[in-house]
ZAMARGU-4260 file (C-alpha; in steps of 0.2 Angstrom, whole numbers, plus 5000, padded with zeros to 4 digits):
<rodrens>
0) 5512/5454/5546 | 5494/5458/5545 | 5491/5473/5554 | 5479/5466/5568 | 5493/5452/5573
5) 5506/5466/5573 | 5494/5477/5585 | 5491/5462/5597 | 5510/5459/5597 | 5513/5478/5600
10) 5500/5478/5614 | 5506/5463/5623 | 5524/5470/5623 | 5520/5488/5627 | 5507/5484/5640
15) 5518/5470/5647 | 5504/5456/5646 | 5517/5441/5646 | 5504/5430/5650 | 5495/5431/5633
20) 5498/5427/5616 | 5491/5436/5600 | 5480/5421/5599 | 5473/5424/5616 | 5466/5442/5609
25) 5450/5440/5599 | 5450/5454/5585 | 5433/5459/5591 | 5435/5456/5609 | 5433/5472/5621
30) 5450/5479/5626 | 5443/5487/5642 | 5431/5482/5655 | 5426/5463/5654 | 5436/5460/5639
35) 5456/5461/5643 | 5453/5472/5657 | 5464/5487/5652 | 5463/5503/5661 | 5465/5521/5657
40) 5486/5520/5660 | 5484/5507/5647 | 5474/5519/5636 | 5488/5532/5637 | 5501/5517/5633
45) 5490/5513/5617 | 5490/5532/5612 | 5509/5532/5614 | 5510/5518/5603 | 5499/5525/5589
50) 5510/5540/5589 | 5527/5531/5589 | 5522/5517/5578 | 5510/5525/5566 | 5511/5543/5567
55) 5494/5544/5573 | 5489/5557/5586 | 5472/5555/5595 | 5467/5572/5604 | 5450/5570/5607
60) 5446/5558/5622 | 5429/5555/5616 | 5437/5548/5599 | 5448/5537/5610 | 5434/5527/5619
65) 5428/5523/5601 | 5445/5518/5594 | 5450/5508/5608 | 5434/5496/5609 | 5444/5481/5601
70) 5459/5477/5589 | 5447/5478/5575 | 5442/5496/5579 | 5461/5501/5581 | 5466/5493/5566
75) 5452/5502/5555 | 5457/5518/5563 | 5476/5517/5558 | 5469/5511/5540 | 5459/5527/5538
80) 5471/5539/5547 | 5489/5533/5542 | 5499/5545/5530
</rodrens>
């Protein structure tokens, strides 16, 4: 399974977004604000997901803002930092 599709499925499950399917989430759509409307609690859940599923730890909150912009930005970060 492609990383972006996998991420969409993980986000839907982790964040209890049962009314969405992976097809409902565009790769470049904003995850926060006017996009999916995620909030700071969801950001913490995404941090846990990255740590548990990919062994990636985000320590810098500013980095998180950049990484969590879209499915594309999360996937690119994973690809650049996975061991």
